[in-house]
Backbone as a chain_set.jsonl record, in Angstrom:
{"seq": "MKTEHLVAVSEFCVYHNVDNTFIHSLQQAGLVSITMVKEDNFIPETELKKLEKMISLHQLDINVAGIEAITHLLERVEQMQQRLIGMHNKLRLYEEE", "coords": {"N": [[0.828, -1.242, -0.049], [0.48, 2.208, -0.738], [2.01, 4.926, 0.984], [1.633, 7.583, 0.606], [-0.563, 9.379, 1.226], [-0.488, 9.206, 3.996], [0.487, 9.69, 7.36], [3.006, 8.938, 9.472], [2.469, 7.535, 12.719], [4.484, 7.637, 14.693], [5.965, 9.801, 13.849], [4.078, 11.916, 13.921], [3.422, 11.907, 16.515], [5.774, 12.814, 17.674], [6.124, 15.324, 16.458], [3.878, 16.634, 17.552], [4.32, 16.229, 20.296], [3.117, 14.168, 21.786], [2.168, 11.187, 23.388], [2.372, 7.801, 21.867], [0.557, 6.011, 23.089], [-1.602, 7.552, 23.483], [-2.791, 8.214, 21.05], [-3.338, 5.554, 20.291], [-5.227, 4.976, 22.093], [-7.289, 6.647, 21.435], [-7.942, 5.406, 19.008], [-8.845, 3.055, 19.91], [-11.113, 3.927, 21.091], [-12.63, 4.538, 19.119], [-12.374, 6.975, 17.716], [-10.518, 7.721, 15.859], [-9.072, 6.739, 12.991], [-6.436, 4.328, 12.261], [-4.121, 3.185, 10.117], [-2.4, 0.259, 9.302], [0.748, -0.45, 7.889], [3.052, -2.682, 6.643], [3.716, -3.455, 9.253], [4.012, -0.96, 10.569], [2.344, 1.879, 11.814], [0.121, 4.302, 10.599], [-1.476, 7.361, 10.06], [-4.158, 8.427, 8.334], [-4.339, 11.289, 6.072], [-6.836, 12.542, 5.941], [-7.69, 12.277, 8.54], [-6.173, 13.973, 10.257], [-6.787, 16.775, 10.849], [-9.01, 16.587, 12.593], [-7.769, 15.042, 14.532], [-5.817, 16.737, 15.442], [-7.517, 18.565, 16.949], [-8.349, 16.991, 18.92], [-5.985, 16.48, 20.211], [-5.641, 18.969, 21.203], [-7.582, 19.207, 23.066], [-6.719, 17.18, 24.78], [-4.488, 18.419, 25.748], [-5.522, 20.208, 27.505], [-6.033, 18.726, 29.614], [-8.07, 17.003, 29.295], [-9.642, 13.892, 29.496], [-9.752, 10.635, 27.537], [-12.342, 9.662, 27.443], [-13.755, 12.004, 27.959], [-13.011, 13.47, 25.734], [-14.18, 11.958, 23.686], [-16.879, 12.395, 24.357], [-17.142, 15.048, 24.044], [-16.366, 15.315, 21.236], [-18.601, 13.884, 20.151], [-20.843, 15.503, 20.85], [-20.074, 17.81, 19.415], [-20.158, 16.896, 16.828], [-22.932, 16.35, 16.568], [-23.984, 19.085, 16.969], [-22.972, 20.149, 14.515], [-24.34, 18.745, 12.654], [-26.99, 19.438, 13.33], [-26.784, 22.265, 12.523], [-26.41, 21.878, 9.774], [-28.892, 20.783, 8.935], [-30.518, 22.975, 9.885], [-29.666, 24.904, 8.161], [-30.317, 23.592, 5.748], [-33.317, 23.736, 6.051], [-33.759, 26.473, 6.169], [-33.017, 27.293, 3.673], [-35.087, 25.769, 2.265], [-37.321, 27.14, 3.216], [-36.794, 29.721, 2.135], [-37.314, 29.369, -0.416], [-40.082, 29.04, -0.566], [-40.673, 31.436, 0.309], [-40.122, 33.162, -1.851], [-41.961, 32.592, -3.667]], "CA": [[-0.038, 0.033, 0.004], [1.18, 3.455, -0.916], [1.883, 5.763, 2.067], [1.915, 9.109, 0.251], [-1.386, 10.261, 1.925], [-0.49, 8.779, 5.337], [1.47, 10.221, 8.243], [3.564, 7.754, 10.665], [2.071, 7.784, 14.079], [5.484, 8.016, 15.355], [6.334, 11.005, 13.448], [3.0, 12.642, 14.292], [3.546, 12.049, 17.936], [7.075, 13.589, 18.028], [5.631, 16.571, 16.076], [3.033, 17.211, 18.481], [4.75, 15.98, 21.579], [2.055, 13.236, 22.523], [2.624, 9.83, 23.466], [1.887, 6.871, 21.0], [-0.39, 5.375, 23.692], [-2.691, 8.479, 23.487], [-3.287, 7.885, 19.813], [-3.946, 4.231, 20.206], [-6.484, 5.191, 22.955], [-8.252, 7.33, 20.602], [-8.207, 4.535, 17.902], [-9.668, 2.028, 20.608], [-12.415, 4.416, 21.309], [-13.279, 4.631, 17.724], [-12.181, 8.374, 17.428], [-9.572, 8.08, 14.843], [-8.546, 5.427, 12.342], [-5.056, 4.101, 11.968], [-3.871, 2.119, 9.049], [-1.11, -0.576, 9.367], [1.437, -0.795, 6.552], [4.289, -3.368, 7.05], [4.023, -3.329, 10.814], [4.091, 0.483, 11.01], [1.12, 2.518, 12.027], [0.009, 5.415, 9.791], [-2.717, 8.064, 10.261], [-4.641, 9.044, 7.016], [-4.443, 12.702, 6.088], [-8.079, 12.991, 6.26], [-7.939, 12.259, 10.053], [-5.221, 14.874, 10.864], [-7.414, 17.843, 11.485], [-9.734, 16.04, 13.733], [-6.876, 14.466, 15.53], [-5.211, 17.804, 16.228], [-8.441, 18.924, 17.711], [-8.279, 16.12, 19.984], [-4.809, 16.703, 21.025], [-5.782, 20.355, 21.833], [-8.422, 19.005, 24.31], [-6.046, 16.539, 25.64], [-3.536, 19.363, 26.478], [-6.257, 20.977, 28.492], [-6.106, 17.577, 30.652], [-9.33, 16.241, 29.229], [-9.326, 12.383, 29.26], [-10.183, 10.097, 26.199], [-13.714, 9.663, 27.447], [-14.21, 13.426, 27.774], [-12.737, 13.74, 24.395], [-15.234, 11.259, 22.996], [-18.168, 13.06, 24.612], [-17.089, 16.584, 23.303], [-16.411, 15.088, 19.873], [-19.881, 13.38, 19.743], [-21.618, 16.623, 20.979], [-19.678, 18.758, 18.433], [-20.706, 16.329, 15.603], [-24.371, 16.649, 16.696], [-24.309, 20.466, 16.773], [-22.64, 20.373, 13.107], [-25.502, 18.094, 11.969], [-28.24, 20.307, 13.45], [-26.476, 23.417, 11.861], [-26.584, 21.629, 8.412], [-30.323, 20.76, 8.965], [-31.076, 24.319, 9.911], [-29.282, 25.598, 6.764], [-31.452, 23.0, 4.642], [-34.767, 24.163, 6.279], [-33.617, 27.851, 5.827], [-33.065, 27.241, 2.139], [-36.425, 25.518, 1.865], [-38.23, 28.229, 3.514], [-36.488, 30.796, 1.283], [-37.999, 28.847, -1.693], [-41.58, 29.35, -0.308], [-41.024, 32.925, 0.487], [-39.975, 33.673, -3.162], [-43.184, 32.261, -4.578]], "C": [[0.901, 1.183, 0.008], [1.092, 4.348, 0.335], [1.965, 7.182, 1.957], [0.842, 9.985, 0.939], [-1.585, 9.717, 3.432], [0.689, 9.368, 6.086], [1.761, 9.075, 9.313], [2.956, 8.387, 11.833], [3.197, 8.325, 14.8], [5.968, 9.508, 15.059], [5.372, 12.12, 13.984], [3.054, 12.99, 15.819], [4.764, 12.776, 18.267], [6.707, 15.11, 17.652], [4.879, 17.337, 17.118], [3.043, 17.073, 19.952], [3.622, 15.25, 22.404], [2.61, 11.9, 22.481], [1.858, 8.796, 22.488], [0.524, 6.209, 21.834], [-1.763, 6.142, 23.661], [-3.425, 8.181, 22.196], [-3.922, 6.739, 19.698], [-5.23, 4.159, 21.189], [-7.464, 5.705, 22.315], [-8.854, 6.375, 19.567], [-9.285, 3.497, 18.526], [-11.153, 2.668, 20.84], [-13.224, 4.844, 20.06], [-13.205, 6.15, 17.328], [-11.46, 8.761, 16.218], [-9.248, 6.712, 14.231], [-7.108, 5.477, 12.139], [-4.882, 2.92, 11.097], [-2.429, 1.43, 9.316], [-0.445, -0.862, 8.023], [2.779, -1.339, 7.059], [4.64, -3.157, 8.426], [4.187, -1.917, 11.298], [2.639, 1.055, 10.983], [1.07, 4.013, 11.41], [-1.42, 6.117, 10.036], [-3.147, 8.638, 8.851], [-4.786, 10.49, 7.066], [-5.79, 13.31, 6.284], [-8.411, 13.05, 7.78], [-7.187, 13.402, 10.887], [-5.883, 16.191, 11.558], [-8.235, 17.568, 12.775], [-8.781, 15.66, 14.756], [-6.127, 15.502, 16.287], [-6.197, 18.439, 17.085], [-8.519, 18.399, 19.045], [-7.073, 16.274, 20.887], [-4.887, 18.219, 21.778], [-6.605, 20.1, 23.144], [-7.693, 18.137, 25.299], [-4.976, 17.452, 26.339], [-4.319, 20.074, 27.41], [-6.679, 19.932, 29.728], [-7.567, 16.961, 30.606], [-9.111, 14.712, 28.857], [-9.872, 11.882, 27.978], [-11.858, 9.985, 26.267], [-14.261, 11.053, 27.489], [-14.106, 13.735, 26.335], [-13.833, 13.291, 23.519], [-16.545, 12.04, 23.232], [-18.241, 14.318, 23.895], [-17.137, 16.283, 21.858], [-17.907, 14.679, 19.356], [-20.88, 14.592, 19.693], [-21.336, 17.583, 19.714], [-20.17, 18.255, 17.014], [-22.265, 16.54, 15.495], [-24.654, 18.064, 16.328], [-23.906, 20.794, 15.174], [-23.948, 19.884, 12.298], [-26.636, 18.936, 12.13], [-27.941, 21.611, 12.815], [-26.766, 23.089, 10.255], [-28.147, 21.39, 8.213], [-31.001, 22.004, 9.012], [-30.719, 25.052, 8.637], [-30.208, 25.07, 5.688], [-32.751, 23.621, 4.779], [-34.803, 25.654, 5.962], [-33.785, 27.982, 4.381], [-34.454, 26.832, 1.531], [-37.411, 26.644, 2.103], [-38.115, 29.492, 2.654], [-37.231, 30.585, 0.018], [-39.476, 29.302, -1.619], [-41.74, 30.803, -0.252], [-40.865, 33.585, -0.933], [-41.152, 33.542, -4.108], [-44.141, 33.3, -4.514]], "O": [[1.956, 1.168, 0.642], [-0.057, 4.507, 0.745], [2.273, 7.931, 2.884], [1.12, 11.144, 1.246], [-2.677, 9.78, 3.998], [1.77, 9.529, 5.519], [0.883, 8.432, 9.887], [2.913, 9.611, 11.958], [3.054, 9.341, 15.48], [6.308, 10.276, 15.959], [5.845, 13.157, 14.45], [2.794, 14.1, 16.285], [4.697, 13.426, 19.31], [6.958, 16.021, 18.44], [5.185, 18.469, 17.493], [2.208, 17.535, 20.73], [3.254, 15.653, 23.508], [3.424, 11.54, 21.632], [0.655, 9.011, 22.34], [-0.482, 5.935, 21.18], [-2.846, 5.568, 23.78], [-4.625, 7.909, 22.25], [-4.993, 6.701, 19.092], [-6.127, 3.334, 21.017], [-8.594, 5.28, 22.556], [-10.041, 6.449, 19.249], [-10.306, 3.135, 17.942], [-12.182, 1.996, 20.776], [-14.315, 5.412, 20.091], [-14.079, 6.531, 16.549], [-11.643, 9.817, 15.612], [-9.172, 5.694, 14.918], [-6.556, 6.544, 11.867], [-5.417, 1.833, 11.313], [-1.431, 2.122, 9.521], [-1.052, -1.46, 7.135], [3.534, -0.663, 7.758], [5.745, -2.724, 8.754], [4.51, -1.75, 12.474], [1.839, 0.662, 10.133], [1.932, 4.832, 11.727], [-2.421, 5.418, 10.193], [-2.327, 9.36, 8.285], [-5.335, 10.976, 8.054], [-5.909, 14.45, 6.735], [-9.3, 13.785, 8.209], [-7.544, 13.708, 12.024], [-5.531, 16.578, 12.672], [-8.128, 18.225, 13.811], [-9.042, 15.999, 15.911], [-5.802, 15.358, 17.466], [-5.706, 18.935, 18.098], [-8.698, 19.053, 20.073], [-7.142, 16.208, 22.115], [-4.243, 18.499, 22.789], [-6.339, 20.711, 24.179], [-7.927, 18.25, 26.502], [-4.638, 17.179, 27.49], [-3.642, 20.649, 28.262], [-7.474, 20.23, 30.62], [-8.155, 16.516, 31.592], [-8.386, 14.422, 27.905], [-10.478, 12.702, 27.288], [-12.556, 10.195, 25.275], [-15.368, 11.191, 26.967], [-15.066, 14.237, 25.75], [-14.376, 14.05, 22.717], [-17.249, 12.299, 22.256], [-19.223, 14.65, 23.231], [-17.922, 16.95, 21.184], [-18.34, 15.101, 18.283], [-21.637, 14.749, 18.735], [-22.271, 18.068, 19.077], [-20.534, 19.052, 16.149], [-22.785, 16.868, 14.429], [-25.487, 18.295, 15.452], [-24.534, 21.693, 14.615], [-24.486, 20.571, 11.429], [-27.299, 19.2, 11.127], [-28.97, 22.206, 12.496], [-27.292, 23.946, 9.544], [-28.621, 21.896, 7.196], [-31.982, 22.195, 8.294], [-31.556, 25.797, 8.124], [-30.785, 25.795, 4.877], [-33.328, 24.036, 3.774], [-35.85, 26.104, 5.496], [-34.64, 28.733, 3.911], [-34.928, 27.378, 0.535], [-38.214, 27.007, 1.243], [-39.079, 30.227, 2.441], [-37.736, 31.54, -0.573], [-40.0, 29.891, -2.565], [-42.746, 31.372, -0.676], [-41.535, 34.598, -1.134], [-41.309, 34.224, -5.121], [-45.182, 33.222, -5.168]]}, "num_chains": 1, "name": "protein.A"}
């Protein structure tokens, strides 16, 4: 498998000054996906932004369970915002008639 769109977990941890076990804890909680290539763990580029937000929460001394709860709530808020935008757009269609 090509690793051009993957970041090695070890390099990511060194860059962000976090322990490997934290990343693996997030994976076990289902918050981040890690890909294994030839016995090395990699993070897909698409996960980096989300993972960096979780590291920011971790640096505020929030544990993995707290990060999981916060992430879930933020996803729900984003879904609700998208639904609100959709309803607003539908309402605008009726107002224009």
